Legacy VTK file of the C-alpha trace (Angstrom):
# vtk DataFile Version 3.0
C-alpha trace
ASCII
DATASET POLYDATA
POINTS 446 float
61.598 -41.206 88.391
59.742 -44.497 88.334
61.665 -47.717 88.452
62.102 -49.412 85.045
59.502 -52.156 84.580
60.599 -55.771 84.904
59.472 -58.966 83.282
56.914 -61.106 85.095
56.696 -64.100 82.819
58.479 -66.081 80.154
57.489 -63.953 77.170
55.408 -60.884 78.012
57.024 -57.767 79.536
55.307 -56.586 82.693
55.092 -53.079 81.269
52.631 -54.367 78.681
50.078 -55.707 81.144
47.848 -52.664 80.745
48.155 -52.907 76.960
46.929 -56.471 76.565
43.457 -55.900 75.218
41.208 -58.270 73.220
42.081 -58.720 69.560
41.313 -55.489 67.705
39.837 -55.851 64.221
40.851 -52.379 63.090
40.485 -48.870 64.413
41.269 -46.802 61.344
39.011 -43.924 60.424
39.242 -45.173 56.838
36.632 -47.917 56.383
38.531 -49.263 53.382
41.738 -49.781 55.377
42.587 -53.425 56.133
41.824 -54.627 59.631
44.728 -54.811 62.032
45.189 -58.431 63.070
47.927 -59.137 65.607
50.040 -62.275 65.472
49.860 -64.735 68.336
53.396 -63.884 69.467
52.905 -60.111 69.555
51.567 -58.771 72.883
50.403 -55.537 71.218
46.940 -56.306 69.867
45.926 -52.984 68.342
47.330 -49.750 66.945
46.216 -48.083 70.162
48.277 -50.572 72.145
51.269 -49.830 69.928
50.887 -46.106 70.503
50.630 -46.555 74.260
53.656 -48.863 74.266
55.845 -46.398 72.359
54.787 -43.459 74.517
55.486 -45.397 77.703
58.770 -46.857 76.417
60.188 -43.457 75.443
59.143 -41.658 78.638
62.477 -41.966 80.457
65.478 -39.557 80.343
67.859 -42.516 80.651
67.588 -42.714 76.848
69.721 -39.562 76.520
72.295 -40.325 79.232
75.831 -41.006 77.999
78.286 -43.096 79.983
81.454 -42.863 77.894
83.199 -40.164 79.932
83.894 -42.236 83.041
83.510 -45.714 81.496
80.708 -46.322 83.988
77.996 -47.762 81.755
77.229 -50.684 84.075
76.608 -48.506 87.124
75.043 -45.542 85.312
72.534 -47.266 83.044
72.925 -50.971 83.771
69.393 -51.513 85.081
67.870 -49.403 82.332
69.888 -51.295 79.693
68.376 -54.544 80.960
64.925 -52.957 80.699
65.626 -51.863 77.107
66.655 -55.406 76.170
63.888 -57.232 78.055
60.944 -54.880 77.674
61.543 -52.936 74.455
63.824 -54.808 72.079
62.094 -58.104 72.889
58.698 -56.652 71.957
60.005 -55.598 68.554
61.316 -59.125 68.067
58.030 -60.765 69.118
56.117 -58.413 66.824
58.438 -58.555 63.811
55.803 -60.205 61.584
53.205 -57.602 62.551
55.614 -54.774 61.761
56.513 -56.292 58.396
52.915 -56.554 57.171
51.545 -53.293 58.588
53.017 -50.107 57.051
51.524 -47.841 59.740
53.049 -49.842 62.602
56.309 -50.087 60.665
56.368 -46.314 60.265
55.371 -45.316 63.806
57.899 -47.655 65.446
60.715 -47.140 62.924
62.739 -44.486 64.752
62.791 -46.272 68.096
63.504 -49.638 66.463
66.463 -48.113 64.664
67.683 -46.316 67.777
67.575 -49.233 70.254
70.520 -51.241 68.795
72.592 -48.044 68.530
71.761 -47.137 72.137
72.651 -50.606 73.419
75.984 -50.502 71.575
76.793 -47.050 72.974
76.037 -48.265 76.512
77.761 -51.646 76.416
80.203 -52.092 79.328
82.537 -54.215 77.179
82.691 -52.660 73.701
83.684 -49.531 71.759
80.076 -48.935 70.681
80.270 -49.961 67.024
77.869 -52.290 65.196
80.397 -55.103 65.726
81.691 -56.280 69.075
85.335 -55.449 69.665
86.750 -58.825 68.583
84.958 -58.747 65.228
85.754 -55.044 64.835
89.480 -55.786 65.221
89.297 -58.702 62.770
87.587 -56.512 60.159
90.423 -53.977 60.394
92.933 -56.559 59.153
90.732 -58.379 56.614
92.063 -59.108 53.115
90.143 -56.152 51.684
92.039 -53.684 53.911
95.529 -52.258 53.312
98.278 -54.428 54.740
100.134 -53.187 57.842
97.491 -50.509 58.480
96.974 -51.651 62.072
100.594 -52.519 62.898
102.066 -50.542 65.838
105.366 -48.736 65.152
108.387 -51.019 64.983
110.806 -50.636 67.851
108.231 -48.973 70.069
108.382 -51.354 73.008
112.171 -51.240 73.164
112.254 -47.490 73.925
109.576 -47.366 76.639
108.920 -45.818 79.134
110.811 -42.507 78.784
109.219 -39.626 76.908
112.629 -38.577 75.568
113.180 -42.040 74.099
109.719 -42.114 72.491
110.372 -38.709 70.932
113.813 -39.785 69.702
112.310 -42.864 68.059
109.940 -40.563 66.181
112.772 -38.225 65.164
114.976 -41.059 63.886
112.174 -42.635 61.848
110.722 -39.458 60.356
107.456 -39.555 62.309
106.020 -36.163 63.189
105.399 -35.858 66.921
104.110 -33.370 69.465
104.230 -33.414 73.253
101.789 -30.954 74.735
99.952 -29.986 77.874
96.455 -30.808 76.711
93.414 -28.759 77.603
91.816 -32.144 78.320
94.267 -32.643 81.173
97.792 -34.012 81.537
100.797 -34.063 79.225
100.453 -36.235 76.137
102.745 -37.293 73.299
101.240 -37.707 69.807
103.028 -39.495 66.978
101.830 -39.329 63.366
103.287 -41.987 61.054
102.567 -41.677 57.325
102.341 -44.725 55.086
104.900 -44.433 52.231
102.150 -45.258 49.705
99.709 -42.763 51.278
97.231 -45.566 51.978
96.770 -44.427 55.575
98.082 -42.267 58.401
98.616 -43.715 61.871
98.145 -41.641 65.027
99.426 -42.825 68.395
98.787 -41.190 71.746
100.629 -41.747 75.033
99.488 -40.180 78.275
102.510 -39.271 80.398
102.879 -39.355 84.177
102.330 -36.366 86.453
105.880 -35.124 85.821
105.525 -35.470 82.039
108.692 -37.583 81.897
107.504 -41.114 81.088
104.495 -43.382 80.749
103.178 -45.346 83.702
102.697 -49.095 83.810
100.072 -50.120 82.937
99.177 -47.388 80.466
96.878 -46.912 77.476
98.229 -46.280 73.998
95.353 -44.973 71.899
95.667 -45.629 68.178
93.699 -44.311 65.194
94.429 -45.419 61.639
93.051 -42.955 59.075
92.490 -45.012 55.935
92.725 -43.131 52.623
92.952 -45.947 50.046
91.447 -49.396 49.625
93.499 -52.577 49.373
93.890 -52.051 45.609
95.421 -48.614 46.137
92.404 -46.567 45.011
91.562 -43.442 47.001
88.340 -43.649 48.994
85.659 -40.936 48.607
85.992 -40.279 52.352
88.545 -41.438 54.878
87.686 -44.288 57.237
88.768 -44.363 60.872
89.946 -47.458 62.715
90.251 -47.235 66.505
92.192 -49.311 69.009
93.179 -48.896 72.668
96.283 -50.897 73.536
97.341 -51.765 77.059
101.074 -51.196 77.583
102.555 -52.971 80.593
106.034 -53.415 82.021
106.889 -57.000 82.930
110.110 -58.589 84.257
111.026 -59.516 80.692
110.226 -56.122 79.190
107.287 -54.056 77.961
104.277 -55.777 76.386
101.509 -54.563 74.115
98.054 -56.092 74.546
94.797 -55.402 72.680
91.969 -56.068 75.175
88.681 -57.105 73.585
86.559 -55.703 76.411
87.640 -52.071 76.678
84.474 -49.915 76.798
85.609 -46.478 75.581
82.979 -45.145 73.154
84.890 -43.793 70.153
81.911 -42.272 68.312
80.713 -40.425 71.417
83.773 -38.166 71.258
84.663 -38.473 67.555
81.311 -37.705 65.944
83.112 -35.531 63.356
86.036 -37.915 63.007
89.499 -36.890 64.147
89.699 -34.006 66.612
92.028 -31.036 66.707
94.854 -31.005 69.246
94.139 -28.207 71.688
97.017 -27.144 73.861
97.139 -24.818 76.843
99.429 -21.891 76.070
100.640 -21.995 79.665
101.981 -25.532 79.332
104.206 -27.740 77.174
104.137 -27.508 73.367
107.255 -29.399 72.298
108.497 -30.943 69.071
111.513 -30.922 66.773
112.264 -31.569 63.087
112.350 -35.278 62.247
114.337 -37.189 59.641
113.454 -35.953 56.162
112.333 -32.503 57.333
114.227 -29.213 56.988
116.274 -28.559 60.113
116.654 -32.237 61.058
119.709 -32.653 63.282
120.021 -28.915 63.923
119.068 -27.028 67.096
115.283 -26.835 67.347
113.823 -23.358 66.689
112.192 -21.808 69.727
108.609 -21.816 68.382
108.791 -25.115 66.517
106.279 -26.777 68.856
103.603 -24.227 67.963
104.389 -24.705 64.275
104.064 -28.482 64.617
100.767 -28.107 66.435
99.393 -25.990 63.582
100.637 -28.454 60.926
99.106 -31.466 62.670
95.805 -29.666 63.148
95.753 -28.728 59.475
96.152 -32.402 58.616
93.458 -33.463 61.089
91.028 -30.875 59.701
91.678 -32.010 56.128
90.377 -35.535 56.792
86.808 -34.251 57.109
83.796 -36.227 58.298
84.626 -39.913 57.787
82.807 -42.778 56.132
81.957 -45.037 59.087
81.708 -48.017 56.705
78.608 -49.441 58.445
80.342 -49.620 61.830
78.186 -46.621 62.787
74.875 -45.487 61.309
74.748 -41.795 62.303
71.045 -41.530 61.459
70.272 -44.271 64.003
71.548 -42.107 66.864
68.598 -39.756 66.841
67.950 -36.219 65.627
70.505 -33.442 65.337
70.647 -31.426 68.551
71.116 -27.689 68.930
69.239 -26.346 65.922
67.771 -23.531 68.040
71.300 -22.644 69.175
72.751 -22.604 65.677
74.791 -25.778 66.244
73.514 -27.348 63.034
75.070 -24.556 60.960
78.328 -26.495 61.310
77.241 -29.850 62.764
75.120 -30.764 59.758
76.548 -34.224 59.042
78.654 -32.933 56.166
80.845 -30.096 57.405
80.896 -31.572 60.915
79.235 -34.642 62.390
75.770 -34.155 63.858
75.489 -33.727 67.614
73.032 -36.323 68.938
72.108 -37.867 72.270
75.010 -40.282 71.695
77.498 -37.408 71.729
79.403 -37.415 75.023
77.920 -35.010 77.544
81.364 -34.597 79.071
82.957 -33.700 75.747
80.271 -31.090 75.081
80.833 -29.666 78.558
84.564 -29.408 77.931
84.127 -27.675 74.584
81.410 -25.259 75.665
82.142 -24.531 79.341
85.732 -25.529 80.154
87.451 -24.419 76.941
84.990 -21.641 76.006
85.321 -22.861 72.428
81.866 -23.882 71.205
78.984 -21.487 71.728
75.535 -20.794 70.352
75.781 -19.247 66.887
72.575 -17.271 67.189
73.957 -13.824 66.334
76.505 -12.412 63.919
78.925 -11.555 66.714
78.857 -15.074 68.196
81.506 -16.871 66.193
82.736 -20.427 66.669
85.250 -21.032 68.064
84.869 -18.176 70.549
88.412 -16.899 70.032
88.066 -13.732 72.166
86.846 -15.700 75.192
89.490 -18.398 74.689
92.242 -15.752 74.564
91.020 -14.162 77.791
90.831 -17.584 79.436
94.423 -18.398 78.514
95.674 -15.020 79.700
93.875 -15.547 83.011
95.869 -18.757 83.435
99.177 -17.292 82.320
98.838 -13.991 84.163
101.004 -12.414 81.484
99.784 -9.813 81.003
97.366 -9.687 83.896
93.741 -9.163 82.914
92.426 -5.698 83.492
89.270 -5.141 85.503
87.289 -4.687 82.301
88.736 -7.879 80.815
87.847 -9.886 83.927
84.269 -8.660 83.560
84.335 -9.710 79.889
85.631 -13.165 80.806
82.999 -13.641 83.516
80.295 -12.603 81.059
81.639 -15.041 78.465
81.646 -17.861 80.999
78.042 -17.080 81.939
77.005 -17.152 78.266
78.732 -20.470 77.674
77.183 -22.054 80.771
73.760 -20.865 79.609
74.413 -22.345 76.145
75.406 -25.703 77.625
72.398 -25.798 79.921
70.090 -24.991 77.006
71.643 -27.736 74.892
71.464 -30.248 77.769
67.822 -29.353 78.481
66.900 -29.937 74.826
68.292 -33.481 74.660
65.345 -35.459 75.990
62.403 -33.550 74.479
64.111 -33.358 71.074
64.904 -37.059 71.090
61.443 -38.123 72.308
59.665 -36.005 69.711
61.797 -37.708 67.046
61.093 -41.186 68.454
57.345 -40.468 68.339
57.340 -38.667 64.987
54.621 -40.870 63.473
51.396 -42.023 65.094
50.308 -45.655 65.151
46.658 -44.706 64.762
45.248 -42.981 61.708
LINES 1 447
446 0 1 2 3 4 5 6 7 8 9 10 11 12 13 14 15 16 17 18 19 20 21 22 23 24 25 26 27 28 29 30 31 32 33 34 35 36 37 38 39 40 41 42 43 44 45 46 47 48 49 50 51 52 53 54 55 56 57 58 59 60 61 62 63 64 65 66 67 68 69 70 71 72 73 74 75 76 77 78 79 80 81 82 83 84 85 86 87 88 89 90 91 92 93 94 95 96 97 98 99 100 101 102 103 104 105 106 107 108 109 110 111 112 113 114 115 116 117 118 119 120 121 122 123 124 125 126 127 128 129 130 131 132 133 134 135 136 137 138 139 140 141 142 143 144 145 146 147 148 149 150 151 152 153 154 155 156 157 158 159 160 161 162 163 164 165 166 167 168 169 170 171 172 173 174 175 176 177 178 179 180 181 182 183 184 185 186 187 188 189 190 191 192 193 194 195 196 197 198 199 200 201 202 203 204 205 206 207 208 209 210 211 212 213 214 215 216 217 218 219 220 221 222 223 224 225 226 227 228 229 230 231 232 233 234 235 236 237 238 239 240 241 242 243 244 245 246 247 248 249 250 251 252 253 254 255 256 257 258 259 260 261 262 263 264 265 266 267 268 269 270 271 272 273 274 275 276 277 278 279 280 281 282 283 284 285 286 287 288 289 290 291 292 293 294 295 296 297 298 299 300 301 302 303 304 305 306 307 308 309 310 311 312 313 314 315 316 317 318 319 320 321 322 323 324 325 326 327 328 329 330 331 332 333 334 335 336 337 338 339 340 341 342 343 344 345 346 347 348 349 350 351 352 353 354 355 356 357 358 359 360 361 362 363 364 365 366 367 368 369 370 371 372 373 374 375 376 377 378 379 380 381 382 383 384 385 386 387 388 389 390 391 392 393 394 395 396 397 398 399 400 401 402 403 404 405 406 407 408 409 410 411 412 413 414 415 416 417 418 419 420 421 422 423 424 425 426 427 428 429 430 431 432 433 434 435 436 437 438 439 440 441 442 443 444 445
């Protein structure tokens, strides 16, 4: 892959050197069309130069690389991000007057111009990836037009840290539904769901526990999602709105502290394209809960299968939220075309039933869902349902060993794994050509 071009002067990107041609007085096949006259500031002097610029600018697979899984945006795409800012975004800025007065140039550059700010946000090493930087995003969550107390962490939380048992007891005493489970994403996690008495919002808190599943480490991340249902006046919203925060929880000599860093880079939309996600537990691990204050059975011995019942109830609530209104913090259409149409992905991921899968969707998350969990698969035939419950059941039984898989079932599981790997590889291979075709949908020359 060629090295991203660099700037060689104060205003003109080096990548445009071959495009700097004498002023073009029009190259349209329509003799009645107005001549194209470039502004002095714009280095692209003809529609042909625009076309060459867009084709060159989009010819790099870095455009479809996500970096949210390992929080490694600086090392993964840092140099390319600088190129996007210096050699692509800057050209659009220098040529803004030309774009505004020429409908053909406006149209042929529209998709890439819309995509660049979204891409830069999703690859920032110091932000969640929304249209606002983290500090402004946090301020907007507590503005006067938002429900009061929506972003307040649970009272008494710090005083019960770090033990899992104490966190769970706090939830029980306060009537907050909770679940501790051995997640298919790795590790043991405790979820708490706190309902607002006026039904203005639900609050979801997540603690990752230590290797023994007994307590949280210091420092540790407490992930927080507020699901807003009503506006500040108490009127229900047409769609829920999600508000994300990652708190840093640290033990100090004077006790536990809660800090909201403004430079955490986790990309919320990359994993939450459809909004809240179901809690997927491994049947071979921990699925623990108990009735909380206000629920039937509170204070009595916990039924044996209550954890599974709680998991189902919480997932039902998560599913009911639906695809959220991103309230201008995310413009889904700016993240490129829907991926996976040839695989049947868009039957569900259509932007309404489920959020569209785009090149901003975490590659790691897709790998987990398709390959590791055997959940998502291509819906290209009537017998290929999503989620792939038969394959998931075989996978869990292979982990539990109870009952042991028969020889025929092991063959079925191996075949399912091969299908899912093939589906993931097909989806991954489609990312760049699908995106580039979308970016170059319209031509700059008639």
